[in-house]
KEMIBA-841715 format. One record per residue: residue in one letter; x, y, z negated of N, C-alpha, C in turn. Coordinates in Angstrom, 1 decimal, decimal comma, padded with zeros to 4 digits. Layout:
# KEMIBA-841715
SITE seba   n.px   n.py   n.pz  ca.px  ca.py  ca.pz   c.px   c.py   c.pz
SITE    A      X      Y      Z      X      Y      Z      X      Y      Z
...
//
This chain:
# KEMIBA-841715
SITE seba   n.px   n.py   n.pz  ca.px  ca.py  ca.pz   c.px   c.py   c.pz
SITE    M  058,2 -009,7  078,1  059,0 -010,6  079,0  059,5 -011,8  078,2
SITE    T  059,3 -013,0  078,7  059,8 -014,1  078,0  061,1 -014,6  078,6
SITE    M  062,1 -014,6  077,8  063,5 -015,0  078,3  063,7 -016,5  078,0
SITE    Q  064,0 -017,3  079,0  064,2 -018,7  078,7  065,7 -018,9  078,4
SITE    L  065,9 -019,6  077,2  067,2 -019,8  076,7  067,7 -021,1  077,0
SITE    K  069,0 -021,2  077,2  069,7 -022,5  077,4  070,6 -022,7  076,2
SITE    L  070,1 -023,6  075,3  070,9 -023,8  074,1  072,0 -024,8  074,4
SITE    S  073,2 -024,6  073,7  074,3 -025,6  073,9  073,8 -026,9  073,2
SITE    K  074,6 -028,0  073,4  074,2 -029,2  072,7  074,3 -029,1  071,2
SITE    R  075,2 -028,3  070,7  075,3 -028,1  069,2  074,0 -027,4  068,7
SITE    L  073,7 -026,3  069,4  072,5 -025,6  068,9  071,2 -026,4  069,2
SITE    E  071,1 -027,2  070,2  070,0 -028,0  070,4  069,8 -029,0  069,3
SITE    A  071,0 -029,6  068,8  070,9 -030,5  067,7  070,4 -029,9  066,4
SITE    I  070,9 -028,7  066,2  070,4 -027,9  065,0  068,9 -027,6  065,2
SITE    Y  068,5 -027,1  066,4  067,1 -026,8  066,7  066,2 -028,0  066,4
SITE    D  066,7 -029,2  066,8  065,9 -030,4  066,6  065,8 -030,8  065,1
SITE    M  066,7 -030,3  064,3  066,6 -030,6  062,8  065,6 -029,7  062,1
SITE    V  065,3 -028,6  062,7  064,4 -027,6  062,0  063,0 -028,1  062,1
SITE    S  062,3 -028,3  060,9  060,9 -028,7  060,9  060,1 -027,4  061,0
SITE    Q  058,8 -027,6  061,2  057,8 -026,4  061,3  058,0 -025,7  059,9
SITE    S  058,2 -024,3  060,1  058,4 -023,5  058,9  057,9 -022,1  059,1
SITE    N  057,8 -021,4  058,0  057,4 -020,0  058,1  058,6 -019,1  058,5
SITE    V  059,8 -019,3  057,8  060,9 -018,5  057,9  062,2 -019,3  058,0
SITE    V  063,2 -018,9  058,8  064,5 -019,5  058,9  065,5 -018,4  058,9
SITE    A  066,7 -018,7  058,4  067,8 -017,7  058,4  069,0 -018,4  059,1
SITE    D  069,6 -017,7  060,0  070,8 -018,3  060,7  071,9 -017,3  060,3
SITE    I  072,8 -017,8  059,4  074,0 -017,0  059,0  075,1 -017,3  060,0
SITE    G  075,7 -016,2  060,5  076,7 -016,4  061,5  076,1 -016,8  062,9
SITE    S  075,1 -016,0  063,2  074,2 -016,4  064,3  074,8 -016,3  065,7
SITE    D  075,9 -015,5  065,8  076,5 -015,3  067,0  075,7 -014,4  067,9
SITE    H  074,9 -015,0  068,8  074,1 -014,2  069,7  072,6 -014,3  069,5
SITE    A  072,2 -014,9  068,3  070,8 -015,0  067,9  070,0 -016,0  068,8
SITE    L  070,7 -016,8  069,5  069,9 -017,7  070,4  069,1 -018,7  069,7
SITE    L  069,6 -019,3  068,6  068,8 -020,3  067,9  067,6 -019,7  067,2
SITE    P  067,7 -018,5  066,5  066,5 -017,9  065,9  065,5 -017,6  067,0
SITE    I  065,9 -017,1  068,1  065,1 -016,7  069,2  064,3 -018,0  069,7
SITE    A  065,0 -019,0  070,0  064,4 -020,3  070,5  063,4 -020,8  069,5
SITE    L  063,7 -020,8  068,2  062,8 -021,3  067,2  061,5 -020,4  067,1
SITE    V  061,6 -019,1  067,2  060,4 -018,3  067,2  059,6 -018,5  068,5
SITE    Q  060,3 -018,4  069,6  059,6 -018,6  070,9  058,8 -019,9  071,0
SITE    S  059,4 -021,0  070,4  058,7 -022,3  070,5  057,6 -022,4  069,5
SITE    G  057,5 -021,5  068,5  056,5 -021,6  067,5  056,9 -022,5  066,3
SITE    K  058,2 -023,0  066,3  058,6 -023,8  065,2  058,7 -023,0  063,9
SITE    V  059,0 -021,7  064,0  059,0 -020,8  062,9  058,3 -019,6  063,3
SITE    T  057,7 -018,9  062,2  057,0 -017,7  062,5  057,8 -016,5  062,4
SITE    R  059,0 -016,5  061,7  059,9 -015,4  061,6  061,3 -016,0  061,4
SITE    A  062,3 -015,3  062,0  063,7 -015,7  061,8  064,6 -014,5  061,5
SITE    Y  065,6 -014,7  060,7  066,6 -013,7  060,4  067,9 -014,2  060,9
SITE    A  068,6 -013,4  061,6  069,9 -013,7  062,2  071,0 -012,7  061,5
SITE    S  072,1 -013,3  061,1  073,1 -012,5  060,4  074,4 -012,6  061,1
SITE    E  075,1 -011,6  061,3  076,4 -011,6  062,0  077,2 -010,5  061,5
SITE    V  078,6 -010,7  061,3  079,5 -009,8  060,8  080,3 -009,1  061,9
SITE    N  080,5 -009,8  063,0  081,3 -009,3  064,1  080,5 -008,4  065,0
SITE    T  081,1 -007,3  065,4  080,3 -006,3  066,2  079,9 -006,8  067,6
SITE    G  080,7 -007,4  068,3  080,3 -007,9  069,6  079,1 -008,9  069,6
SITE    P  079,2 -010,0  068,8  078,0 -010,8  068,7  076,8 -010,2  068,1
SITE    Y  077,0 -009,3  067,2  075,9 -008,5  066,6  075,2 -007,7  067,7
SITE    D  076,0 -006,9  068,5  075,4 -006,1  069,5  074,6 -007,0  070,5
SITE    M  075,2 -008,2  070,9  074,5 -009,1  071,8  073,3 -009,6  071,2
SITE    S  073,2 -009,9  069,9  072,1 -010,4  069,2  070,9 -009,3  069,3
SITE    V  071,3 -008,0  069,0  070,3 -007,0  069,1  069,7 -006,9  070,5
SITE    K  070,6 -007,0  071,5  070,2 -006,9  072,9  069,2 -008,1  073,2
SITE    N  069,6 -009,2  072,9  068,8 -010,4  073,1  067,4 -010,3  072,5
SITE    I  067,4 -009,9  071,3  066,1 -009,8  070,6  065,2 -008,7  071,2
SITE    E  065,8 -007,6  071,6  065,1 -006,5  072,2  064,6 -006,9  073,6
SITE    N  065,4 -007,7  074,4  065,1 -008,1  075,7  063,8 -009,0  075,7
SITE    I  063,6 -009,7  074,6  062,4 -010,6  074,7  061,3 -010,2  073,8
SITE    S  061,4 -008,9  073,3  060,3 -008,3  072,6  059,9 -009,1  071,3
SITE    L  060,9 -009,6  070,6  060,6 -010,4  069,4  061,0 -009,5  068,2
SITE    K  061,1 -008,2  068,3  061,6 -007,5  067,1  060,7 -007,6  065,9
SITE    S  059,4 -007,9  066,1  058,5 -008,0  065,0  058,6 -009,4  064,3
SITE    K  059,2 -010,3  064,9  059,3 -011,7  064,4  060,8 -012,1  064,1
SITE    T  061,7 -011,3  064,6  063,1 -011,7  064,5  063,9 -010,4  064,1
SITE    A  064,7 -010,6  063,0  065,5 -009,5  062,5  067,0 -009,9  062,5
SITE    I  067,8 -008,9  062,8  069,2 -009,2  062,8  069,8 -008,2  061,8
SITE    C  070,8 -008,7  061,1  071,4 -007,8  060,1  073,0 -008,0  060,2
SITE    K  073,6 -007,0  060,0  075,1 -007,0  060,0  075,6 -006,8  058,6
SITE    E  076,2 -007,8  058,1  076,6 -007,7  056,7  078,1 -008,2  056,6
SITE    Y  078,8 -007,6  055,6  080,1 -008,0  055,2  080,0 -008,6  053,8
SITE    F  080,2 -009,9  053,7  080,1 -010,5  052,3  081,3 -010,5  051,6
SITE    Y  082,4 -010,2  052,2  083,7 -010,1  051,6  084,6 -009,2  052,3
SITE    K  085,7 -008,7  051,7  086,6 -007,8  052,3  087,9 -008,5  052,6
//
């Protein structure tokens, strides 16, 4: 299933700055919307999303699973500081 995303103006501006690439990482990804949009459009072949907060992390996982991009999009939950 292909989920059509509506990016905010801020995320659209960032999306437009990304050139064709193999891999992109979005640190503090929130709901993984930017990595998903980049992979879906073919601008990148693989994307990593990172989130420390449980709610946005869970939503990222759900979004990635809903669009069947698990093989091209990875989400990780990391704490870089205490």
